[in-house]
N, C-alpha and C positions, 0 to 999 in steps of 0.2 A: 681802750673801747676793744673785745673782743666780739666777734661776731660768733653764733652758732646756729648751723642750718639744719632743720626737721623737716624732709619734706614727706615723711609718712606717720604724721605723729599720732597718739593712741592716750587715751584713757588706761590707765595703770588702774589694774584693782590687785590688791593683794587679800588671801583668805587665809586667815592663821587659824590651824587647827592642830588638836592634838597627834592625828595621822590619818591619813587620807586613805580610805579604805577604796579599793576598785571594785567596782561594778555594784555600789552601794549607794543608799541614799544617806545622805549627812547634813546636819545643821551646821553652819558655819558661825562659831561663837564672836569673830571679830574680820571685820572687813573694813578695809580702807581703800579708795579711792582719787588719784588725782592726776592730774595732766601731764602726760608725760610724753616718752619719745626720746631716742638717744642724743640729740643736739639739746633738748629742754634739760637733763639731766648732767650736760658737760655746763650748761650755763648755771644750774643751780649749784654746782661745785665750784666753778670760779666765783660764784658770790661769796660761798664760804670763804673763800680764799682769798676775798678782799678786793675783787677786780669788779671793774664797770663791763657790763654784757648786754649785748641785745642780742635775743633769740628771734630768730627767722624761719621762713618756710612755707608749707600751705598747711593749710586749717579749714575748718567752716565757721560758721561768725558765732557760735557758743562757745566753741572749742578757745577762739582767738580771745575771747570776754574772760574768760576762766583763767587763761595763763596771763593777760595783763593785767591780773589782780594779784599777781606773784613776781612779777618779771617785768622789764622793758620789751615788750615784744614788738615784731613788723610783720606781721603775716598776710600772705595773697590769701584772702578768702575764696578759694576755689575748690573744696573738696566738698561735696554733697553730705558726707557723715564723716565722722572721724572713729577708726577702728576701736578695738578694747585688746589690753592684753593683760592676762588671769596668771599671778605666780599663785601658786598653794605652798605655804610656808609651813611645813609640820616643826613639831617642837626638837625633835631630833638635829634639825639643821637643813633636813630634806627639802630640795624644794623642785619644784614642778611649773615648766612653764607653758601656757596655753597661746597662740598668737595669733590672732584675727589677721586676714589679708586686709589691703587696705582699698579705697574707692578709687576709682579714676579721677582725675581733673575734669571738672564739668565747664572749663573753659580754657580753650587752644590757645588764648594769649597769656596765660598765668605763669609760664616758665620765664618768657621774655620780661613779665612784670619782675618776677622775682630776680631777676639776673639785673635788672636796671635798677632794682633797689638796693641790691649788693652793691654794685657798682658805684653808685653813689654815696655810699658808707664806707666803702674802702680807704679814702684819703684820711679818714679820721680813724682808723682801724689797726690794732698792732697784730690781729692775728684772725684766723677764719679757721673754724670744724664744720665739717659737712659729714653728718651722719646718721646712719643708718638705712633702712631701704628704703624704695621708692613707691610714689601711688602707681597703680594697674596704670600700663599705657607708657608712663612717662619716658622719653629716650634714656636708654640707661647709660650714654656718655654724656647726660646732662651736670653730674657731679665734676667730671672732669672739665667742662665749660665754665662752671664756676671757679675750679680750681686755677684754670687759665687767668682768669681775670685776677686774682689776689696775685700771680706770680708775677703778671706784667705790672701789678702796684708796689711789688717787692714787700707784701706783707707774707708771713709764714704761712702755711695753709695744709690742715690736716684733712684726709680723707678716711675716715672710718666707714667703710663701705662693703658690699660683698658682689659676688656674681661677676656679672658682667660689667655691671659698674666699675667694681675694681680694676678689672683689667684694662677698662679705658684709662682711669685715674692713673693705672701705673705707668702709661705712657707719657704723662705729664712731666716734662723737666723741672724740677725742684719741688716736687711736692711730696709731701711727708705720708706716707700709710702706714695704716696701724690694724694690720689682721691679725686674727685669733689664728691657731694651728689649722683649724680647716680650711680657712680662707685662704692661709698662705700655700696649702697644700694644691688648692685647686689654681691658684694664681702660678704656683711652679709648674703644674702640668701645663696649664694653658701654654706657658712659653716655650715648654719640651713640645707642644703641639698636640698634648693629649687633657681637654679641658676635665677630663672623669677621673684625673690623679687621685688616688689614694693618700689618706690623710698618712699613711707611711712615708708618703714621698718627702715631709718635713724630716730634716734629722735630726734625731734628739741631742746630738754633739754640736756645740754652740760653734767651733771652728769649721764644722761640716756645712753646717747651713750656713755660716759667712761665706764659704765660697759658691754655694749653691745659688745664692741670692744675687749672686753679681751681674748676671746678664740682667736681671731688672734693673739695676742701679745703673746699668750703663745703658739702657735703653730709656730712663725717665727718673725714676724716684731716687730723689736726693736722699731719702732717709727712709728706712724700714725698721718700725718698732714692732716687733710680734708680741703678742701676748702670749703669754704661755698657762694660766691659771695658776696652780699653785708653783710652779716652777717660776713665776714672776715675768720681768721680760728680757728681751734681748732686741738691743738698738744697734743697729746695722748702718753706717755712715762711708760707702765707697773705699771699702778695703780696711776699715777697724769696726769693732763690734763690742760691745759692753753688755755685762749680761749680769741678773740679780734677782735674787727672790727674799721674800720676807725671811727674816730670822727665825721665824716659828707659824706655823700653819695657824691662820685665824678663821674660826669657824664663825657660820652667819649665812648672811644673802649675797652670793655673788653675783647678782644680777647687774647691778651698776658699776662693777669694778673696772671695765672698760673705759666707761665713759668717765671715771675719776680720773684713769689714767691717762685719758686723752684731754681732759680739762689742766690736769699739771704739766704735760709736756707743753702744750699751746701757752700756758702762763709763764713756763719759763722761756721760750722761743719769743713771746712778746716782750719779754723784759730785755731782751736783746736791742743793741742801739741799730735803727734802722740803717744799714749800710747799701747804697747803690749796687748794682753789678757792676763789675770792671770788666768792660767790652774791649777787648783789643782791636784795633781799627783794621787788621786783615782778617776778621772774622765777622761774616756777614750775617752771622745766623743769631740772633738775641735769643732763641731757645735752648741753645747749646752751653750758655753760660748760667753756672749755676747762682743761685739767689745769694744777695749780698750778706744777710744773717749767719750763712753756714760758714763763711771765713771769720765771724765777730771772733777777736780773741777773747772775748769774755765767755764766749759758750765752753760752757765744762760740762761735758757730756757726764762723767762719773757721778757728777752731782747730782745731776738732773736726772739720770735714770733712777739714783735712789729716791728722788723725791716723787718720781711715778710710781715707784714700786709703792713706796711708803702711803700715798695717797689712794691708791688703789685697794691697798690691805685695810684701809682705814674706812672706806666705801663697803666692803664686805663684812664690816662690825656691826653697819648700822641696819636698821629692818627694813628701808625701802630705797632704791636707787634714787642718786641724787643727793644724798647726803653723807658725808663724811664725819668720821671720831676725828675731831682736831688734836684731841690731846693724844689719843693713837698714834696719829701722824707725825706728829712732834718729837712721840719716844721713838719711833721707829726708823726716822731718818739716820740718825748716827749711828745705828746696829746695824746698817745694810750694809754686806761687802758687796762690790762691784767688782767685776774680773775683765779686762780686756783680752780682746783678741785682735789678730791681725791675719792677714791672706796677702799674698802675692799675686791673685788673680785679676785685681782690679787694674 
């Protein structure tokens, strides 16, 4: 079983139209609505890949009921309402996203309730994915708190968050981070003392990027998988890295590509044997020991990176986030070429 956590869910609306005309009144010929949020999209892709999942997080009663009609869920009903996200999808493949802010939790005990529910499920879990933005007013360190629960249980955990929540998660020893280019730039700027670092702070060259992220990996994150849009992904594991991209450009809706990548990554990590951390008797601090799965001989990073890239591309080919083209994914995996990188800085 793999757990996903969505703390700021949304009703995802997709408006399909031939062309969006700015400052004009338009009739929308085709509208789709579904319960959404990054963690729910991850859960949908995991189900498509054949994995048992439980989608968790915060919601209101109506959203929780709607989600339960599709997926196994365990939501803390502590939101007064659930926001909407709107995607304008044009015939030529252009997409425009409009994201509403989320409501504040209406129960101060809700974070502890969610933490207790996750802790109760971790002994049976093989992976945890914490995705997306936070409700207004929630402590940005809360995703890091949840990640530490998984680390203590020797369960692989991915944090796909941003802003201050990402900076806090990056300090968790053994966590897996999945930032995009903008998020990684801000995170690297924070490490350097400048939280307003420009996107250009992320080097285009994977070898240079591997050097730049080493302070992050020395201070906490076991793995950083940077999602790079059309350039694919770059997975970095303490001194080594693997980059890959689709063999050809895939046209479609990129909204759920990162969520599909997270699903493929946690699926691969969840398949590893649950090895306990080896703690030398002279080392008193448990937090300094990397998770057991990171040393599993079955962990084949080039193969896993190829699956992540293929799954992400297969999501772009589908019209809505949370879906993947399984046939396309199967065709792409053997075609993807993975390059290995090394650094002496770690």
